[in-house]
C-alpha positions in Angstrom: -0.1 0.0 -0.2 0.9 3.6 -0.4 0.5 5.0 2.8 3.8 3.7 5.1 5.1 4.5 7.8 7.6 7.8 5.9 6.7 10.9 6.5 7.9 12.3 3.0 9.6 11.6 -0.5 12.8 12.1 1.0 12.5 9.6 3.4 11.2 7.2 0.9 14.6 7.9 -0.9 16.8 7.5 2.1 15.8 4.5 3.1 16.2 2.4 -0.3 20.1 4.6 -0.7 20.9 3.5 3.1 19.7 -0.5 1.7 21.7 -0.1 -1.3 24.8 1.2 0.2 24.8 -1.0 2.7 24.6 -3.8 -0.3 27.5 -2.3 -1.9 30.0 -2.6 1.2 28.7 -6.1 2.0 29.2 -7.6 -1.5 32.3 -5.7 -2.0 34.0 -7.4 0.4 31.9 -10.7 0.2 33.2 -10.1 -3.4 37.2 -9.5 -2.6 37.4 -12.4 0.1 36.1 -15.3 -2.1 37.8 -13.9 -4.8 40.9 -14.2 -3.4 39.8 -17.9 -1.8 38.5 -19.3 -5.2 42.2 -18.2 -6.7 44.3 -19.9 -3.3 41.3 -22.4 -3.1 41.5 -23.4 -6.7 37.5 -23.4 -6.6 35.7 -22.8 -9.7 32.4 -23.1 -7.4 33.9 -20.3 -5.3 34.9 -17.9 -8.3 31.8 -17.9 -9.8 30.3 -17.0 -6.6 33.0 -14.4 -6.2 31.6 -12.8 -10.0 28.1 -12.7 -8.5 29.1 -11.3 -5.4 31.1 -8.2 -7.8 27.9 -8.2 -10.1 26.0 -7.8 -7.1 28.2 -4.7 -6.2 28.0 -2.6 -9.4 24.3 -3.4 -9.0 24.6 -1.8 -6.0 26.3 1.5 -7.9 24.1 1.6 -10.1 21.2 1.6 -8.4 22.6 4.5 -6.1 22.5 6.5 -8.8 19.5 5.9 -10.2 18.0 6.5 -6.7 20.0 10.2 -6.6 18.7 11.1 -10.2 15.9 10.1 -9.8 15.0 13.0 -7.4 16.0 15.4 -9.9 13.2 17.7 -10.4 10.8 17.8 -13.5 12.3 19.9 -16.4 11.2 20.8 -19.9 12.2 17.8 -21.4 11.1 15.8 -18.7 7.8 17.0 -17.3 6.7 14.2 -15.4 10.5 14.2 -13.7 13.1 11.6 -14.0 12.1 8.2 -11.1 12.3 5.5 -14.4 15.8 6.2 -13.8 15.7 3.1 -11.8 13.5 0.9 -14.0 16.1 1.4 -16.5 19.0 0.9 -14.5 17.7 -2.4 -13.3 17.1 -3.3 -17.2 21.0 -2.7 -17.7 22.2 -4.5 -14.9 20.3 -7.2 -15.1 22.4 -7.5 -19.5 24.9 -7.9 -17.2 24.5 -9.9 -14.8 23.0 -12.9 -17.5 26.2 -12.4 -19.4 28.4 -12.5 -16.6 26.9 -16.0 -15.5 27.1 -17.0 -19.0 30.5 -16.6 -19.1 31.3 -17.8 -15.9 29.1 -21.3 -17.1 31.4 -21.2 -19.7 34.2 -21.8 -17.9 32.9 -24.2 -15.5 31.6 -26.1 -18.7 35.6 -26.5 -20.1 36.7 -27.7 -16.3 34.6 -29.9 -16.3 36.6 -33.8 -16.7 39.9 -32.1 -15.6 41.3 -33.3 -12.1 40.5 -30.2 -10.2 42.9 -30.0 -6.9 41.6 -30.8 -3.1 40.1 -27.0 -1.8 41.8 -26.2 1.2 38.7 -26.3 4.7 38.7 -22.4 4.7 37.3 -22.0 1.6 34.0 -24.3 3.2 34.2 -21.4 6.3 34.0 -18.7 3.2 30.9 -20.3 1.6 29.5 -20.9 4.6 29.4 -17.2 6.0 28.3 -16.2 2.6 25.1 -18.1 3.1 24.7 -16.6 6.7 25.4 -13.0 5.5 23.5 -13.0 2.2 20.2 -14.5 3.8 20.9 -11.6 6.7 21.3 -8.8 3.9 17.9 -10.4 2.1 15.5 -10.0 5.7 16.6 -6.5 5.8 15.7 -5.1 2.2 13.0 -7.4 1.8 11.4 -5.0 4.5 12.5 -2.3 3.4 11.5 -2.8 -0.5 8.0 -3.4 1.1 7.8 -0.3 3.7 8.7 2.1 0.5 8.0 -0.1 -2.8 11.0 0.0 -4.4 11.7 -2.4 -7.0 14.9 -2.4 -7.4 15.7 -2.7 -3.8 13.1 -5.6 -4.3 15.2 -7.0 -6.6 18.0 -6.9 -4.8 16.3 -8.5 -1.4 15.7 -11.6 -3.8 19.1 -11.5 -5.3 20.4 -11.9 -1.6 18.1 -14.8 -1.1 19.4 -16.3 -4.9 23.2 -15.5 -3.4 22.2 -18.3 -0.4 21.1 -20.4 -1.7 23.8 -20.6 -4.3 26.4 -20.4 -2.1 24.8 -23.2 0.0 25.4 -25.5 -3.1 28.6 -24.2 -3.2 28.8 -25.5 -0.1 27.5 -28.4 -0.8 30.2 -28.6 -3.6 33.0 -27.2 -2.1 32.5 -30.4 0.9 32.0 -32.9 -1.8 35.0 -32.4 -3.3 37.2 -32.4 0.2 36.0 -35.0 1.4 35.0 -37.3 -1.4 37.8 -37.2 -2.9 38.9 -37.8 -6.9 35.6 -39.9 -7.0 33.3 -37.0 -6.1 35.7 -34.5 -8.5 32.7 -33.3 -10.5 31.0 -31.9 -7.7 32.6 -28.6 -7.4 31.7 -28.1 -11.5 27.9 -29.3 -10.7 27.9 -26.4 -7.8 29.3 -24.2 -10.5 26.5 -24.6 -13.4 24.0 -24.4 -10.2 25.5 -21.1 -9.7 25.2 -19.9 -13.2 21.2 -21.0 -13.2 20.1 -19.4 -11.0 22.2 -15.8 -11.5 20.6 -15.8 -14.7 16.9 -17.5 -14.2 17.7 -13.9 -10.9 18.5 -11.3 -14.1 16.1 -12.4 -16.2 13.4 -12.0 -13.5 15.1 -8.6 -12.6 14.9 -7.7 -16.6 11.5 -8.5 -16.8 10.7 -6.7 -13.7 11.9 -3.1 -14.2 11.0 -3.6 -18.1 7.2 -4.7 -16.5 7.6 -0.8 -14.7 7.9 1.2 -18.2 4.7 -0.3 -19.5 3.3 1.5 -17.4 1.0 -1.0 -15.9 -1.7 -0.3 -13.4 -1.0 -0.5 -9.8 -2.0 -2.9 -7.3 -5.6 -3.3 -6.5 -5.0 -2.5 -2.8 -3.3 0.7 -3.9 -5.7 1.8 -6.1 -8.1 1.2 -3.8 -6.9 3.1 -0.9 -6.5 6.2 -3.5 -10.1 6.0 -4.2 -11.6 5.9 -0.5 -9.4 9.2 0.4 -11.2 10.7 -3.2 -14.1 10.0 -1.8 -13.9 11.7 1.5 -13.3 14.8 0.4 -16.6 16.8 0.2 -17.7 17.2 -3.1 -16.5 14.4 -4.7 -20.1 11.7 -5.4 -17.7 9.2 -7.1 -14.9 8.6 -8.7 -15.3 7.4 -12.5 -11.6 6.4 -13.8 -8.5 6.3 -11.4 -5.4 5.1 -13.9 -2.2 4.7 -11.0 0.6 3.8 -12.3 4.3 3.1 -10.9 7.7 5.2 -11.9 10.8 4.1 -9.7 9.7 4.8 -6.3 7.0 7.2 -6.8 3.4 7.0 -8.4 1.5 9.2 -11.0 -2.3 8.9 -10.8 -4.7 10.6 -13.1 -8.5 10.1 -11.5 -11.7 11.3 -13.1 -14.0 12.6 -10.2 -17.7 13.0 -10.6 -19.3 16.4 -9.1 -22.5 18.0 -8.9 -23.2 19.1 -12.5 -24.9 22.4 -11.2 -21.5 23.6 -9.7 -19.9 26.8 -10.8 -16.3 26.3 -12.7 -14.4 28.0 -10.0 -16.4 25.6 -7.6 -15.4 22.6 -9.3 -11.6 23.5 -10.0 -11.7 23.9 -5.4 -12.9 20.2 -5.4 -10.3 18.9 -8.0 -7.3 21.4 -6.3 -8.7 19.7 -2.2 -8.8 15.9 -3.8 -5.2 16.4 -5.0 -4.3 18.3 -2.0 -5.2 15.1 0.2 -4.1 12.3 -1.7 -0.6 14.0 -1.8 -0.6 14.7 1.6 -1.7 11.1 2.4 0.5 9.4 0.3 4.4 10.6 0.3 4.9 8.4 -2.5 2.5 9.7 -4.9 4.6 12.5 -7.2 1.9 13.9 -8.8 -2.1 13.6 -9.3 -4.3 14.7 -12.0 -7.8 15.7 -11.4 -10.6 15.8 -14.3 -14.2 16.8 -13.3 -17.0 14.6 -14.2 -21.0 15.8 -14.0 -22.2 13.5 -11.9 -24.9 11.3 -13.3 -27.8 9.7 -11.0 -28.6 5.5 -11.6 -30.6 6.4 -14.3 -27.8 8.1 -16.3 -28.9 11.7 -15.6 -27.4 14.7 -14.8 -27.8 15.9 -11.1 -30.9 17.2 -10.2 -29.8 20.2 -9.5 -28.5 20.9 -13.0 -31.9 18.7 -14.6 -33.9 21.6 -13.0 
């Protein structure tokens, strides 16, 4: 729902930015640790997971920039603002994630049949710690995403959950190679391919979600119903004829057609429209703008209000 615990648009962006910044710091640290561990431990699975974490860092950087750019005020070329920067950034990052996954997959396929060195025990500790850290990041970001309704932060959250599952697979593969010996040498490459599949699926899901947002889909029924209810509370509003609410980044744009007494003057009807707009913007921090259109109220038999017919 649009109504949140946040008190302003600035609070919405501040929460989303904080979540993205935390993800950048944690993913960068994890990526470096897993990269070093994969190189020293000769584990393609750990290396693939390192690339995934570094890719997540890139995602966080792009999201941070997009959130900052989205807050720019409207200008002549962008009268609706710059909030779509978030969706555009997400689609580009999704493509990068998919390409990086395919590169890792090709490397894993080439190593199938080879005789890998047994990974040190400490590589298992790295993979295990990553599972716990990624799951914790998921729990934190999913709460922030649901509160501020950020598609990018939501995608990041599920990416962390996917990473946690991937790291569990890496852990299983490393353990199999470590204690199963040459007979289970294939396990590390299989774990790497599992990671690649999960990364590709996450990238495709992120691309689909962000591309869909750019197509101006109607907001969820709960959000639409809430806006409709607020508008109907304004004195002078007889009914809400049409209501279109489209999501744009962290914010929403609403087009609402309200029905008023047809005998009212233009000035009186205009005043009701302004009160509807003010009430929606005041109670819905995520609403960036509202376009109000007036219609004469029709009674159930399809005639205009009695005041006008007289």
